C-alpha positions, -999 to +999 in steps of 0.1 A: +667+364+348+673+334+325+672+340+288+642+317+285+623+336+312+632+369+295+617+359+262+586+344+278+580+376+297+581+396+265+558+371+247+534+376+277+533+413+268+553+421+300+586+438+307+615+414+315+647+426+330+659+439+296+648+437+259+653+401+246+675+395+216+668+367+191+672+368+154+666+341+127+695+328+108+693+323+070+709+291+058+734+311+038+744+331+069+748+299+089+770+283+063+793+314+062+796+313+100+802+276+102+833+275+080+860+256+099+834+239+121+833+206+102+797+211+092+791+211+055+761+228+038+747+193+030+751+182+067+735+214+080+704+206+059+702+168+063+717+159+097+699+166+130+730+164+151+750+188+129+720+212+126+717+212+164+754+218+168+752+247+144+722+263+162+739+260+196+772+274+183+755+304+167+733+311+197+764+312+219+783+333+194+757+360+192+744+355+228+707+353+217+680+345+243+664+318+221+668+293+193+645+290+163+643+255+148+632+262+113+634+225+101+626+193+119+622+157+110+657+149+098+660+114+084+682+094+108+695+073+079+699+100+053+735+089+045+722+054+035+698+070+011+723+091-008+733+071-038+762+094-048+778+127-037+792+149-065+800+186-069+783+210-093+798+245-098+818+239-066+788+230-045+779+196-029+753+176-047+735+146-033+718+122-056+689+103-042+666+077-059+640+103-068+659+136-069+691+156-067+698+182-041+724+209-045+737+228-015+751+263-022+768+282+006+748+314+001+712+301-002+687+273+004+693+239-012+679+234-047+659+202-055+657+186-090+633+157-092+642+130-116+606+130-128+594+165-122+559+165-106+550+195-126+522+220-118+487+206-112+459+221-133+429+235-115+408+220-143+420+185-136+390+165-122+414+144-102+432+174-086+425+163-050+441+129-057+475+146-061+474+161-026+497+143-001+479+121+024+502+136+050+520+169+050+556+155+053+576+182+037+583+220+040+582+241+008+611+263+018+610+279-016+599+270-051+629+249-057+637+238-022+618+212-002+628+198+032+614+163+036+602+152+070+609+117+082+584+097+102+612+081+122+617+102+154+606+135+136+611+157+167+645+145+177+661+179+170+640+194+199+652+167+223+688+173+214+685+210+221+666+204+253+693+181+266+721+205+256+705+237+269+689+224+301+660+248+298+681+280+298+671+293+264+637+297+247+633+271+219+608+278+191+595+255+164+583+265+129+556+255+105+547+270+071+513+285+062+488+267+040+491+295+015+527+285+008+517+249+002+490+261-022+515+282-042+539+253-043+513+228-053+497+247-081+526+269-091+527+306-081+510+320-112+483+293-114+476+296-077+472+334-077+450+332-108+430+303-093+422+323-062+402+346-085+386+321-109+384+289-089+382+301-054+362+271-040+388+246-053+416+267-038+398+269-005+393+231-004+430+226-011+439+251+016+417+233+041+433+200+033+468+214+038+457+232+069+446+199+085+480+184+078+498+214+091+477+213+123+487+177+128+524+187+123+519+216+147+505+194+175+536+172+172+560+201+175+540+215+205+543+181+222+580+190+227+595+212+254+593+244+234+578+279+241+565+291+208+558+282+172+565+306+143+541+304+114+560+313+083+539+330+056+562+351+034+538+354+005+509+369+024+520+405+021+509+434-001+532+424-029+512+392-035+477+394-022+452+422-014+437+427+021+405+412+007+423+381-005+442+379+028+409+378+047+396+351+024+425+329+016+449+333+045+432+343+077+407+314+081+434+288+077+461+306+097+436+309+126+432+271+128+469+266+132+471+294+158+443+276+178+462+243+177+493+261+191+473+278+219+454+246+228+489+231+235+497+261+258+524+276+235+529+311+220+524+317+183+538+343+160+533+351+123+563+358+100+553+377+069+579+395+048+577+428+030+549+453+031+521+445+056+511+479+069+476+476+054+468+443+072+482+446+107+448+444+123+437+415+102+468+396+112+460+402+148+425+388+142+442+354+137+446+352+174+484+349+172+502+361+202+530+378+182+541+392+149+576+390+133+594+409+105+576+443+102+601+452+076+609+489+076+612+509+045+625+504+018+619+466+020+587+470+039+564+498+050+560+493+088+571+518+114+577+503+148+559+529+169+529+528+146+527+490+148+528+491+186+501+518+187+478+497+164+483+461+176+508+463+205+481+456+231+473+423+215+505+410+200+542+410+210+564+424+183+596+408+171+617+429+147+624+451+129+660+457+119+667+458+082+692+430+076+701+441+041+701+479+040+712+484+076+733+454+088+748+446+054+752+479+037+755+507+063+785+516+084+789+506+121+779+541+134+747+541+114+739+505+126+744+515+162+721+544+159+695+523+141+696+497+168+694+523+196+663+540+179+645+506+177+654+497+213+642+531+226+610+528+206+602+493+216+609+499+253+580+524+254+557+495+251+553+459+264+561+428+245+592+438+224+619+415+211+647+430+192+656+410+161+662+414+124+630+418+105+636+388+083+665+363+083+700+376+087+714+380+052+742+357+042+768+384+038+763+402+071+795+404+092+794+385+125+805+417+144+774+435+133+751+407+145+769+407+179+759+444+181+723+434+185+727+418+219+755+442+230+732+471+224+702+457+244+726+448+272+738+485+273+706+504+264+677+479+267+675+475+305+640+483+319 
């Protein structure tokens, strides 16, 4: 069975020949693994060809069944738009007309705008005039934006299609409207606003949702199998189940429908503790769920998750990248992987992966264990 077929079977809630293996790379992990490959942290972030080269190299190195494309829309002429390249604290720094971007090895790039846009006040009568006409960026974190170019924005998918010839499952990614709201208003203002100015927040969420749906349709026009919807701030540490139902679920569901209308699979990525909202997440209509962080980072047990939502959603997870892969010894890691494989195999629709992204400091040998263990113990 081809790796792509294996992942599709699992996403269809069926048993493939063996448990599929596919984990998400953090930018920091990618940079560590790419040393000596002539791909700098700046190029990894800005250059479609270098990013594709990195994804292909790492997929092969760890023998994963699929490739997640976390960012798309790389500017084909980004080098022409960099006014100057410097170093700051040993890291590359690119200076553009409107901003500076710093590219550390261990983390996401950091953006400093020359004229900082600041946080928009919910009391501003012109608040909706500040919303972008088109969603052309990804709020990777509070200080990290990836800007999407209109010029051939889906080129990365074409590169990967041509290089892989359909052997591996390729997944795109979009970010949830809740992330855009938090980024637009500032985290504290947005969380407060959901309680004291809920109608305004909902109108902003809907506006962002419409832009994300448009972006999603573009991604789904490519030869991919699934779209991950990243919503890291929708867990118990940020919003209650009631707020999830009010400020996340209606907007997430619209994106899910757009993915399914295009004939692709969808899955939600929410970090941390989500045990109290598994059923609500399944109400979005998404075909899968990723992360399911185990204790102590999260509070989800794999067998319980399958018992509650496994008949409606495939489950991709739930290896603790920090406390297990990074900190434990090899024997403990092997036993942890074996336990998760044996648990997942009792159900349909299981993909073994790290819960969240592979932490930057994890050794390559430990990531290789993931596929080695399913090849040995994950055969149905």
